[in-house]
C-alpha positions as CSV (number, residue, x, y, z in Angstrom):
1,M,-4.9,-31.0,14.7
2,F,-4.9,-29.3,11.3
3,R,-6.0,-26.3,11.1
4,Q,-6.7,-24.6,8.3
5,L,-7.1,-21.1,6.8
6,R,-10.5,-19.5,6.7
7,A,-12.5,-16.2,6.2
8,A,-12.1,-13.8,9.3
9,K,-15.1,-12.8,11.0
10,P,-16.7,-10.0,11.4
11,E,-15.5,-8.8,14.4
12,E,-11.5,-10.0,13.5
13,I,-11.8,-7.6,10.4
14,E,-13.3,-4.4,12.8
15,S,-10.3,-5.5,15.7
16,I,-7.9,-4.5,12.7
17,K,-9.7,-1.9,10.3
18,E,-8.6,1.3,11.4
19,K,-4.4,0.4,10.9
20,S,-5.1,-2.1,7.7
21,D,-5.8,-0.5,4.6
22,I,-9.1,-2.9,4.1
23,G,-10.1,-1.4,0.7
24,L,-12.3,-3.4,-2.3
25,N,-9.5,-5.8,-3.2
26,C,-8.9,-6.9,0.0
27,E,-9.6,-10.2,1.3
28,V,-9.0,-10.5,5.1
29,V,-8.3,-14.3,6.4
30,A,-7.4,-15.9,9.3
31,L,-5.7,-19.4,11.1
32,D,-7.0,-19.6,14.5
33,T,-3.6,-20.5,16.5
34,P,-3.8,-21.9,20.8
35,K,-3.4,-17.9,21.2
36,G,-5.4,-16.4,19.3
37,P,-6.2,-16.0,15.5
38,I,-3.1,-14.7,12.7
39,I,-5.2,-12.6,10.3
40,G,-3.3,-11.3,7.2
41,V,-4.9,-8.9,5.2
42,V,-4.8,-10.3,1.2
43,R,-4.1,-7.4,-1.4
44,I,-4.7,-7.2,-4.6
45,V,-3.5,-3.4,-5.4
46,S,-2.1,-1.1,-8.5
47,E,1.0,-0.3,-7.7
48,L,3.2,2.9,-9.2
49,D,6.8,2.0,-7.6
50,P,9.5,2.3,-8.8
51,V,9.9,5.6,-10.5
52,Y,12.7,7.3,-11.6
53,F,13.6,10.7,-11.7
54,P,15.9,12.5,-13.2
55,E,18.9,13.8,-10.9
56,G,17.7,17.6,-10.0
57,I,14.5,17.8,-11.0
58,E,11.6,19.9,-10.5
59,N,8.2,19.1,-8.6
60,R,6.4,20.5,-11.3
61,W,8.3,17.8,-13.4
62,K,6.9,15.1,-11.3
63,T,3.6,16.7,-10.7
64,T,2.8,16.3,-14.7
65,F,4.6,12.5,-14.7
66,L,1.7,11.6,-11.7
67,R,-0.9,13.3,-13.2
68,D,-0.3,11.7,-16.3
69,I,-0.8,8.4,-14.4
70,E,-3.7,9.0,-12.8
71,T,-5.7,10.4,-15.5
72,R,-4.4,6.5,-17.2
73,M,-5.4,4.4,-14.0
74,T,-8.4,6.3,-13.3
75,G,-9.8,6.4,-17.1
76,Q,-9.0,2.2,-16.1
77,G,-11.2,2.3,-13.4
78,I,-8.8,2.1,-10.7
79,P,-9.3,3.5,-7.4
80,A,-6.0,3.8,-5.9
81,Y,-2.6,3.6,-6.2
82,Y,0.6,2.6,-4.0
83,F,4.1,4.2,-3.9
84,N,6.4,4.2,-2.2
85,I,9.4,7.1,-1.2
86,D,12.9,6.4,1.0
87,A,12.4,7.8,4.2
88,D,15.7,9.4,4.3
89,D,16.2,13.4,5.0
90,A,16.9,13.8,1.0
91,N,12.8,12.9,0.3
92,A,11.3,14.8,3.1
93,D,9.9,18.0,0.7
94,W,9.0,15.1,-2.1
95,R,6.9,13.3,0.9
96,A,5.6,16.7,1.9
97,F,4.6,17.7,-1.2
98,Q,2.6,14.3,-2.0
99,E,0.6,14.2,1.5
100,K,0.3,18.3,1.2
101,W,-1.5,17.2,-1.8
102,G,-3.5,13.8,-0.6
103,A,-1.3,11.1,-0.5
104,K,-1.8,8.8,2.9
105,K,0.8,7.2,4.7
106,V,0.4,3.6,4.8
107,F,2.3,2.9,7.7
108,S,3.5,5.4,10.8
109,V,7.0,4.0,10.4
110,P,10.1,3.3,7.8
111,T,9.8,-0.7,6.9
112,Y,11.7,-2.7,5.0
113,R,9.8,-3.9,2.1
114,Y,10.1,-7.5,0.6
115,K,9.3,-10.0,-2.1
116,T,8.9,-13.2,-2.2
117,S,8.4,-15.0,-5.6
118,L,5.7,-17.5,-5.8
119,L,6.0,-19.7,-9.4
120,D,9.9,-18.6,-9.9
């Protein structure tokens, strides 16, 4: 039997809400299978990634850059943005700094990030 992608039901959304970062620009979809629904979050986001800092640059310059980007995004009505920081030891201080100033981890473990081109 052919199954179609559908909007997720409220109880399905609730079941993944705590671990899925569902925001305003998200659509939660589902596909029914014999073992239960596959649930996915389609997200349209603003992202600041990658950012290239000169080697040895102090955190004050990094934060000045980020302040200016965030001011610009706020002026454009962008409510949030995503970014990546490498999970290696060399970036531990920068991660701690970001978290101190309000950045929240979306994933609790290091992950690989992939890109699938749909129009190439």
